[in-house]
Biopython code that builds the backbone (N, CA, C, O; Angstrom):
import numpy as np
from Bio.PDB.StructureBuilder import StructureBuilder

atoms = [
    (1, "MET", "N", (0.855, -1.114, -0.092)),
    (1, "MET", "CA", (-0.131, 0.209, -0.048)),
    (1, "MET", "C", (0.936, 1.228, -0.080)),
    (1, "MET", "O", (1.934, 1.146, 0.636)),
    (2, "PRO", "N", (0.722, 2.195, -0.919)),
    (2, "PRO", "CA", (1.578, 3.490, -0.991)),
    (2, "PRO", "C", (1.188, 4.374, 0.179)),
    (2, "PRO", "O", (0.025, 4.547, 0.543)),
    (3, "LYS", "N", (2.207, 4.890, 0.708)),
    (3, "LYS", "CA", (2.279, 5.996, 1.781)),
    (3, "LYS", "C", (1.457, 7.094, 1.406)),
    (3, "LYS", "O", (1.641, 7.665, 0.331)),
    (4, "ARG", "N", (0.502, 7.463, 2.260)),
    (4, "ARG", "CA", (-0.382, 8.860, 1.997)),
    (4, "ARG", "C", (0.568, 9.982, 2.116)),
    (4, "ARG", "O", (1.416, 9.798, 2.989)),
    (5, "GLN", "N", (0.651, 11.069, 1.486)),
    (5, "GLN", "CA", (0.853, 12.146, 1.669)),
    (5, "GLN", "C", (0.455, 13.136, 2.520)),
    (5, "GLN", "O", (-0.751, 13.365, 2.424)),
    (6, "GLU", "N", (1.063, 13.836, 3.353)),
    (6, "GLU", "CA", (0.543, 14.600, 4.359)),
    (6, "GLU", "C", (0.082, 15.852, 3.488)),
    (6, "GLU", "O", (0.789, 16.153, 2.526)),
    (7, "SER", "N", (-1.009, 16.567, 3.752)),
    (7, "SER", "CA", (-1.596, 17.537, 3.078)),
    (7, "SER", "C", (-0.602, 18.688, 3.818)),
    (7, "SER", "O", (-0.139, 18.554, 4.951)),
    (8, "ILE", "N", (-0.379, 19.831, 2.945)),
    (8, "ILE", "CA", (0.168, 21.025, 3.356)),
    (8, "ILE", "C", (-0.415, 21.703, 4.777)),
    (8, "ILE", "O", (0.307, 22.150, 5.669)),
    (9, "VAL", "N", (-1.551, 21.684, 4.787)),
    (9, "VAL", "CA", (-2.193, 22.243, 5.936)),
    (9, "VAL", "C", (-1.906, 21.384, 7.207)),
    (9, "VAL", "O", (-1.609, 22.022, 8.217)),
    (10, "LEU", "N", (-1.949, 20.184, 7.286)),
    (10, "LEU", "CA", (-1.700, 19.326, 8.309)),
    (10, "LEU", "C", (-0.160, 19.323, 8.808)),
    (10, "LEU", "O", (0.198, 19.247, 9.983)),
    (11, "LYS", "N", (0.693, 19.424, 7.649)),
    (11, "LYS", "CA", (2.200, 19.498, 7.666)),
    (11, "LYS", "C", (2.269, 20.702, 8.469)),
    (11, "LYS", "O", (2.901, 20.669, 9.525)),
    (12, "GLY", "N", (1.696, 21.751, 8.091)),
    (12, "GLY", "CA", (1.880, 23.059, 8.826)),
    (12, "GLY", "C", (1.649, 23.188, 10.427)),
    (12, "GLY", "O", (2.326, 23.727, 11.303)),
    (13, "ARG", "N", (0.524, 22.536, 10.455)),
    (13, "ARG", "CA", (-0.177, 22.301, 11.772)),
    (13, "ARG", "C", (1.129, 21.539, 12.660)),
    (13, "ARG", "O", (1.561, 21.984, 13.723)),
    (14, "ARG", "N", (1.558, 20.504, 12.086)),
    (14, "ARG", "CA", (2.503, 19.551, 12.776)),
    (14, "ARG", "C", (3.975, 20.443, 13.009)),
    (14, "ARG", "O", (4.648, 20.302, 14.030)),
    (15, "LEU", "N", (4.276, 21.187, 12.121)),
    (15, "LEU", "CA", (5.382, 22.283, 12.350)),
    (15, "LEU", "C", (5.312, 23.192, 13.790)),
    (15, "LEU", "O", (6.182, 23.434, 14.627)),
    (16, "LEU", "N", (3.944, 23.568, 13.698)),
    (16, "LEU", "CA", (3.668, 24.314, 14.957)),
    (16, "LEU", "C", (3.592, 23.649, 16.330)),
    (16, "LEU", "O", (3.850, 24.254, 17.371)),
    (17, "MET", "N", (3.238, 22.423, 16.274)),
    (17, "MET", "CA", (3.232, 21.564, 17.316)),
    (17, "MET", "C", (4.663, 21.346, 17.862)),
    (17, "MET", "O", (4.859, 21.321, 19.077)),
    (18, "CYS", "N", (5.599, 21.200, 17.024)),
    (18, "CYS", "CA", (7.090, 20.959, 17.246)),
    (18, "CYS", "C", (7.655, 21.785, 17.902)),
    (18, "CYS", "O", (7.762, 22.890, 17.371)),
    (19, "ASN", "N", (8.223, 21.606, 19.263)),
    (19, "ASN", "CA", (8.874, 22.861, 19.997)),
    (19, "ASN", "C", (10.040, 23.358, 19.036)),
    (19, "ASN", "O", (10.626, 22.512, 18.361)),
    (20, "GLY", "N", (10.358, 24.553, 18.958)),
    (20, "GLY", "CA", (11.278, 25.268, 18.461)),
    (20, "GLY", "C", (11.444, 25.118, 16.912)),
    (20, "GLY", "O", (12.598, 25.201, 16.492)),
    (21, "ARG", "N", (10.449, 24.912, 16.022)),
    (21, "ARG", "CA", (10.457, 24.832, 14.721)),
    (21, "ARG", "C", (9.824, 25.970, 14.167)),
    (21, "ARG", "O", (10.003, 26.194, 12.970)),
    (22, "VAL", "N", (9.114, 26.726, 14.843)),
    (22, "VAL", "CA", (8.626, 27.957, 14.199)),
    (22, "VAL", "C", (9.119, 29.183, 15.067)),
    (22, "VAL", "O", (9.088, 28.967, 16.278)),
    (23, "ARG", "N", (9.516, 30.284, 14.720)),
    (23, "ARG", "CA", (10.002, 31.274, 15.243)),
    (23, "ARG", "C", (9.720, 32.539, 14.535)),
    (23, "ARG", "O", (10.300, 32.823, 13.487)),
    (24, "VAL", "N", (8.776, 33.360, 15.128)),
    (24, "VAL", "CA", (8.203, 34.683, 14.666)),
    (24, "VAL", "C", (9.301, 35.740, 14.919)),
    (24, "VAL", "O", (9.454, 36.107, 16.085)),
    (25, "LEU", "N", (10.158, 36.320, 13.857)),
    (25, "LEU", "CA", (10.995, 37.142, 13.988)),
    (25, "LEU", "C", (10.503, 38.724, 13.906)),
    (25, "LEU", "O", (11.175, 39.673, 14.311)),
    (26, "ARG", "N", (9.507, 38.789, 13.443)),
    (26, "ARG", "CA", (8.867, 40.334, 13.261)),
    (26, "ARG", "C", (7.264, 40.111, 12.899)),
    (26, "ARG", "O", (6.832, 39.331, 12.050)),
    (27, "ALA", "N", (6.533, 40.943, 13.709)),
    (27, "ALA", "CA", (5.254, 41.035, 13.218)),
    (27, "ALA", "C", (4.587, 42.363, 13.677)),
    (27, "ALA", "O", (4.552, 42.884, 14.792)),
    (28, "LYS", "N", (4.028, 42.784, 12.391)),
    (28, "LYS", "CA", (3.131, 44.428, 12.814)),
    (28, "LYS", "C", (1.677, 44.043, 12.017)),
    (28, "LYS", "O", (1.348, 42.973, 11.505)),
    (29, "GLU", "N", (0.984, 45.242, 12.104)),
    (29, "GLU", "CA", (-0.303, 45.237, 11.541)),
    (29, "GLU", "C", (-0.174, 44.840, 10.093)),
    (29, "GLU", "O", (-1.069, 44.156, 9.597)),
    (30, "THR", "N", (0.870, 45.213, 9.372)),
    (30, "THR", "CA", (1.114, 45.260, 8.055)),
    (30, "THR", "C", (1.860, 44.092, 7.402)),
    (30, "THR", "O", (1.969, 44.076, 6.176)),
    (31, "GLY", "N", (2.514, 42.864, 8.345)),
    (31, "GLY", "CA", (3.074, 41.965, 7.843)),
    (31, "GLY", "C", (3.793, 41.206, 9.003)),
    (31, "GLY", "O", (3.888, 41.630, 10.155)),
    (32, "ILE", "N", (4.219, 40.182, 8.597)),
    (32, "ILE", "CA", (5.145, 39.073, 9.448)),
    (32, "ILE", "C", (6.297, 38.482, 8.738)),
    (32, "ILE", "O", (6.325, 38.415, 7.509)),
    (33, "LEU", "N", (7.228, 38.061, 9.483)),
    (33, "LEU", "CA", (8.393, 37.305, 9.471)),
    (33, "LEU", "C", (8.662, 36.501, 10.227)),
    (33, "LEU", "O", (8.778, 36.719, 11.433)),
    (34, "ALA", "N", (8.850, 35.169, 9.562)),
    (34, "ALA", "CA", (9.093, 33.989, 10.776)),
    (34, "ALA", "C", (10.239, 33.203, 10.154)),
    (34, "ALA", "O", (10.574, 33.269, 8.971)),
    (35, "GLY", "N", (10.772, 32.487, 11.052)),
    (35, "GLY", "CA", (11.630, 31.488, 10.504)),
    (35, "GLY", "C", (10.986, 29.850, 10.705)),
    (35, "GLY", "O", (10.570, 29.504, 11.810)),
    (36, "VAL", "N", (10.967, 29.212, 9.904)),
    (36, "VAL", "CA", (10.327, 27.656, 10.211)),
    (36, "VAL", "C", (11.763, 26.755, 9.767)),
    (36, "VAL", "O", (12.567, 26.973, 8.861)),
    (37, "VAL", "N", (11.724, 25.830, 10.641)),
    (37, "VAL", "CA", (12.387, 24.673, 10.474)),
    (37, "VAL", "C", (11.568, 23.536, 9.978)),
    (37, "VAL", "O", (10.684, 22.931, 10.584)),
    (38, "GLY", "N", (12.024, 23.345, 8.742)),
    (38, "GLY", "CA", (11.255, 22.328, 7.911)),
    (38, "GLY", "C", (11.783, 20.786, 8.166)),
    (38, "GLY", "O", (12.370, 20.372, 9.166)),
    (39, "ASP", "N", (11.412, 20.059, 6.993)),
    (39, "ASP", "CA", (11.857, 18.744, 7.043)),
    (39, "ASP", "C", (13.333, 18.660, 6.384)),
    (39, "ASP", "O", (14.151, 17.760, 6.574)),
    (40, "HIS", "N", (13.467, 19.657, 5.672)),
    (40, "HIS", "CA", (14.469, 19.631, 4.805)),
    (40, "HIS", "C", (15.447, 20.762, 5.171)),
    (40, "HIS", "O", (16.506, 20.676, 4.550)),
    (41, "GLY", "N", (15.369, 21.703, 5.941)),
    (41, "GLY", "CA", (16.058, 22.916, 6.368)),
    (41, "GLY", "C", (15.541, 24.035, 7.058)),
    (41, "GLY", "O", (14.658, 23.806, 7.884)),
    (42, "LYS", "N", (15.859, 25.029, 6.910)),
    (42, "LYS", "CA", (15.448, 26.359, 7.776)),
    (42, "LYS", "C", (14.877, 27.213, 6.620)),
    (42, "LYS", "O", (15.491, 27.121, 5.556)),
    (43, "TYR", "N", (13.834, 28.004, 6.655)),
    (43, "TYR", "CA", (13.386, 28.633, 5.648)),
    (43, "TYR", "C", (12.657, 29.986, 6.088)),
    (43, "TYR", "O", (12.082, 30.049, 7.175)),
    (44, "TYR", "N", (12.694, 30.885, 5.349)),
    (44, "TYR", "CA", (12.133, 32.114, 5.974)),
    (44, "TYR", "C", (10.599, 32.542, 5.288)),
    (44, "TYR", "O", (10.654, 32.779, 4.082)),
    (45, "VAL", "N", (9.497, 32.642, 5.812)),
    (45, "VAL", "CA", (8.264, 33.082, 5.279)),
    (45, "VAL", "C", (7.925, 34.419, 5.691)),
    (45, "VAL", "O", (8.160, 34.854, 6.818)),
    (46, "ARG", "N", (7.383, 35.050, 4.790)),
    (46, "ARG", "CA", (7.090, 36.381, 4.771)),
    (46, "ARG", "C", (5.501, 36.702, 4.267)),
    (46, "ARG", "O", (5.256, 36.378, 3.105)),
    (47, "GLY", "N", (4.449, 37.288, 5.022)),
    (47, "GLY", "CA", (3.646, 37.688, 4.822)),
    (47, "GLY", "C", (3.310, 39.144, 4.886)),
    (47, "GLY", "O", (3.502, 39.794, 5.914)),
    (48, "LEU", "N", (2.761, 39.710, 3.684)),
    (48, "LEU", "CA", (2.630, 41.169, 3.585)),
    (48, "LEU", "C", (1.299, 41.599, 3.254)),
    (48, "LEU", "O", (0.697, 41.128, 2.289)),
    (49, "LEU", "N", (0.780, 42.535, 4.065)),
    (49, "LEU", "CA", (-0.761, 43.063, 3.896)),
    (49, "LEU", "C", (-0.614, 44.038, 2.645)),
    (49, "LEU", "O", (0.186, 44.974, 2.651)),
    (50, "ALA", "N", (-1.498, 43.726, 1.511)),
    (50, "ALA", "CA", (-1.466, 44.402, 0.288)),
    (50, "ALA", "C", (-2.465, 45.532, 0.478)),
    (50, "ALA", "O", (-3.061, 45.677, 1.546)),
    (51, "GLU", "N", (-2.661, 46.414, -0.679)),
    (51, "GLU", "CA", (-3.487, 47.335, -0.491)),
    (51, "GLU", "C", (-4.838, 46.943, -0.481)),
    (51, "GLU", "O", (-5.627, 47.663, 0.130)),
    (52, "ASP", "N", (-5.277, 45.860, -1.087)),
    (52, "ASP", "CA", (-6.406, 45.257, -1.430)),
    (52, "ASP", "C", (-6.862, 44.510, 0.066)),
    (52, "ASP", "O", (-7.976, 43.988, 0.117)),
    (53, "GLY", "N", (-6.125, 44.483, 1.059)),
    (53, "GLY", "CA", (-6.475, 43.978, 2.467)),
    (53, "GLY", "C", (-6.325, 42.421, 2.162)),
    (53, "GLY", "O", (-7.062, 41.696, 2.831)),
    (54, "LYS", "N", (-5.539, 41.851, 1.315)),
    (54, "LYS", "CA", (-5.321, 40.377, 1.343)),
    (54, "LYS", "C", (-3.861, 40.273, 1.710)),
    (54, "LYS", "O", (-3.106, 41.218, 1.480)),
    (55, "THR", "N", (-3.429, 39.136, 2.286)),
    (55, "THR", "CA", (-1.998, 39.191, 2.686)),
    (55, "THR", "C", (-1.169, 38.240, 1.655)),
    (55, "THR", "O", (-1.546, 37.083, 1.472)),
    (56, "VAL", "N", (-0.217, 38.678, 1.098)),
    (56, "VAL", "CA", (0.419, 38.091, 0.147)),
    (56, "VAL", "C", (1.701, 37.120, 0.741)),
    (56, "VAL", "O", (2.477, 37.553, 1.593)),
    (57, "TRP", "N", (1.801, 35.846, 0.208)),
    (57, "TRP", "CA", (2.806, 35.019, 1.248)),
    (57, "TRP", "C", (3.813, 34.722, 0.393)),
    (57, "TRP", "O", (3.533, 34.706, -0.806)),
    (58, "THR", "N", (5.056, 34.455, 0.776)),
    (58, "THR", "CA", (6.296, 34.073, 0.181)),
    (58, "THR", "C", (6.946, 33.170, 1.089)),
    (58, "THR", "O", (6.620, 33.031, 2.268)),
    (59, "CYS", "N", (8.069, 32.433, 0.383)),
    (59, "CYS", "CA", (8.897, 31.501, 1.307)),
    (59, "CYS", "C", (9.898, 31.284, 0.552)),
    (59, "CYS", "O", (9.889, 31.302, -0.678)),
    (60, "THR", "N", (11.147, 30.989, 1.522)),
    (60, "THR", "CA", (12.667, 30.845, 0.662)),
    (60, "THR", "C", (12.535, 29.441, 0.424)),
    (60, "THR", "O", (13.590, 29.100, -0.111)),
    (61, "CYS", "N", (11.713, 28.364, 0.557)),
    (61, "CYS", "CA", (11.912, 27.110, 0.397)),
    (61, "CYS", "C", (11.667, 26.942, -1.279)),
    (61, "CYS", "O", (11.209, 27.877, -1.936)),
    (62, "PRO", "N", (11.988, 25.777, -1.821)),
    (62, "PRO", "CA", (12.065, 25.614, -3.116)),
    (62, "PRO", "C", (10.524, 25.719, -4.039)),
    (62, "PRO", "O", (10.452, 25.974, -5.241)),
    (63, "SER", "N", (9.295, 25.432, -3.058)),
    (63, "SER", "CA", (8.144, 25.664, -3.490)),
    (63, "SER", "C", (7.859, 27.041, -3.563)),
    (63, "SER", "O", (7.067, 27.415, -4.428)),
    (64, "GLN", "N", (8.508, 28.069, -2.600)),
    (64, "GLN", "CA", (8.264, 29.448, -2.637)),
    (64, "GLN", "C", (6.792, 29.950, -1.803)),
    (64, "GLN", "O", (6.711, 30.722, -0.848)),
    (65, "THR", "N", (5.743, 29.260, -2.487)),
    (65, "THR", "CA", (4.227, 29.787, -2.080)),
    (65, "THR", "C", (3.666, 28.367, -1.827)),
    (65, "THR", "O", (4.296, 27.357, -2.142)),
    (66, "GLY", "N", (2.360, 28.344, -1.200)),
    (66, "GLY", "CA", (1.406, 27.123, -1.008)),
    (66, "GLY", "C", (2.254, 25.811, -0.434)),
    (66, "GLY", "O", (2.054, 24.665, -0.834)),
    (67, "CYS", "N", (3.278, 26.194, 0.619)),
    (67, "CYS", "CA", (3.915, 25.038, 1.179)),
    (67, "CYS", "C", (3.480, 24.987, 2.669)),
    (67, "CYS", "O", (2.502, 25.652, 3.009)),
    (68, "SER", "N", (4.116, 24.276, 3.526)),
    (68, "SER", "CA", (3.777, 24.012, 4.901)),
    (68, "SER", "C", (4.225, 24.743, 5.565)),
    (68, "SER", "O", (3.741, 24.859, 6.691)),
    (69, "HIS", "N", (5.187, 25.448, 5.226)),
    (69, "HIS", "CA", (5.882, 26.627, 5.955)),
    (69, "HIS", "C", (4.842, 27.795, 6.075)),
    (69, "HIS", "O", (4.591, 28.330, 7.155)),
    (70, "VAL", "N", (4.273, 28.143, 4.922)),
    (70, "VAL", "CA", (3.579, 29.225, 4.805)),
    (70, "VAL", "C", (2.186, 29.089, 5.670)),
    (70, "VAL", "O", (1.636, 29.975, 6.324)),
    (71, "GLU", "N", (1.800, 27.808, 5.495)),
    (71, "GLU", "CA", (0.377, 27.502, 6.100)),
    (71, "GLU", "C", (0.760, 27.502, 7.672)),
    (71, "GLU", "O", (-0.174, 27.777, 8.425)),
    (72, "ALA", "N", (1.974, 27.236, 8.246)),
    (72, "ALA", "CA", (2.485, 27.006, 9.638)),
    (72, "ALA", "C", (2.192, 28.699, 10.173)),
    (72, "ALA", "O", (1.685, 28.998, 11.255)),
    (73, "ILE", "N", (2.601, 29.560, 9.233)),
    (73, "ILE", "CA", (2.662, 31.038, 9.609)),
    (73, "ILE", "C", (1.335, 31.294, 9.505)),
    (73, "ILE", "O", (0.868, 32.017, 10.385)),
    (74, "LYS", "N", (0.490, 30.832, 8.531)),
    (74, "LYS", "CA", (-0.882, 31.590, 8.181)),
    (74, "LYS", "C", (-1.644, 31.304, 9.714)),
    (74, "LYS", "O", (-2.276, 32.195, 10.282)),
    (75, "LEU", "N", (-1.488, 30.001, 10.250)),
    (75, "LEU", "CA", (-2.203, 29.759, 11.744)),
    (75, "LEU", "C", (-1.915, 30.774, 12.824)),
    (75, "LEU", "O", (-2.739, 31.036, 13.700)),
    (76, "ILE", "N", (-0.515, 31.436, 12.726)),
    (76, "ILE", "CA", (-0.131, 32.412, 13.660)),
    (76, "ILE", "C", (-0.984, 33.676, 13.038)),
    (76, "ILE", "O", (-1.637, 34.400, 13.789)),
    (77, "TRP", "N", (-0.948, 33.830, 12.017)),
    (77, "TRP", "CA", (-1.101, 35.237, 11.556)),
    (77, "TRP", "C", (-2.496, 35.537, 11.556)),
    (77, "TRP", "O", (-2.903, 36.659, 11.858)),
    (78, "GLN", "N", (-3.348, 34.481, 11.195)),
    (78, "GLN", "CA", (-4.909, 34.524, 10.960)),
    (78, "GLN", "C", (-5.749, 35.009, 12.438)),
    (78, "GLN", "O", (-6.701, 35.772, 12.277)),
    (79, "PRO", "N", (-5.439, 34.616, 13.721)),
    (79, "PRO", "CA", (-5.865, 35.263, 14.933)),
    (79, "PRO", "C", (-5.371, 36.698, 15.054)),
    (79, "PRO", "O", (-6.189, 37.569, 15.352)),
    (80, "ILE", "N", (-3.992, 37.034, 14.827)),
    (80, "ILE", "CA", (-3.594, 38.506, 14.815)),
    (80, "ILE", "C", (-4.391, 39.299, 13.694)),
    (80, "ILE", "O", (-4.764, 40.421, 14.039)),
    (81, "ARG", "N", (-4.666, 38.950, 12.588)),
    (81, "ARG", "CA", (-5.235, 39.792, 11.610)),
    (81, "ARG", "C", (-6.634, 39.539, 11.599)),
    (81, "ARG", "O", (-7.301, 40.410, 11.041)),
    (82, "GLY", "N", (-7.270, 38.531, 12.093)),
    (82, "GLY", "CA", (-8.811, 38.086, 12.173)),
    (82, "GLY", "C", (-9.289, 37.806, 10.786)),
    (82, "GLY", "O", (-10.461, 38.128, 10.588)),
    (83, "THR", "N", (-8.576, 37.223, 9.679)),
    (83, "THR", "CA", (-8.830, 36.849, 8.263)),
    (83, "THR", "C", (-8.281, 35.585, 8.162)),
    (83, "THR", "O", (-7.492, 35.033, 8.929)),
    (84, "GLU", "N", (-8.891, 35.092, 6.907)),
    (84, "GLU", "CA", (-8.572, 33.870, 6.556)),
    (84, "GLU", "C", (-6.972, 33.620, 6.009)),
    (84, "GLU", "O", (-6.629, 32.536, 5.538)),
    (85, "GLY", "N", (-6.260, 34.513, 6.111)),
    (85, "GLY", "CA", (-4.621, 34.396, 5.427)),
    (85, "GLY", "C", (-4.687, 34.951, 4.137)),
    (85, "GLY", "O", (-3.605, 34.975, 3.552)),
    (86, "GLY", "N", (-5.624, 35.389, 3.550)),
    (86, "GLY", "CA", (-5.314, 36.078, 2.108)),
    (86, "GLY", "C", (-4.843, 35.254, 1.075)),
    (86, "GLY", "O", (-5.202, 34.079, 0.995)),
    (87, "SER", "N", (-3.964, 35.842, 0.171)),
    (87, "SER", "CA", (-3.957, 35.215, -0.825)),
    (87, "SER", "C", (-2.486, 34.448, -0.952)),
    (87, "SER", "O", (-1.517, 35.033, -0.470)),
    (88, "VAL", "N", (-2.343, 33.483, -1.426)),
    (88, "VAL", "CA", (-0.841, 32.875, -1.575)),
    (88, "VAL", "C", (-0.447, 33.281, -3.034)),
    (88, "VAL", "O", (-1.157, 33.094, -4.022)),
    (89, "GLY", "N", (0.966, 33.948, -3.022)),
    (89, "GLY", "CA", (1.350, 34.316, -4.136)),
    (89, "GLY", "C", (2.731, 34.803, -4.123)),
    (89, "GLY", "O", (3.254, 35.204, -5.163)),
]
sb = StructureBuilder()
sb.init_structure("model")
sb.init_model(0)
sb.init_chain("A")
sb.init_seg("    ")
for serial, (resi, resn, name, xyz) in enumerate(atoms, 1):
    if name == "N":
        sb.init_residue(resn, " ", resi, " ")
    sb.init_atom(name, np.array(xyz, "f"), 0.0, 1.0, " ", f" {name:<3s}", serial, name[0])
structure = sb.get_structure()
C-alpha cells in the first residue's frame, strides 16, 4: 500500500506543534516574518498585507508559495489579523 502524502495544511500544523520549529522574527499590522525549520532545512516566510487587504505570502523554500511553512505561519497570523490568511502568491 502506498504511503499517504500529508497535506500541506496538516504538515503546517505539525510544524507548529514541534517545539522550536517556528520562530516569529517580526510581526506588525502590515506583515509578519518568521523562520521555520522544516523537514529539509530552515526557511523564511513573509506575509505582507497588500492594499486590497489580502496577505501575500512568500517562502524561501523551493516551492516558494503554497507550502507547509506558509501554512504554519498563516495559523499564527490569522488570529492576529482576524482573516483567512489572504492569497498565496
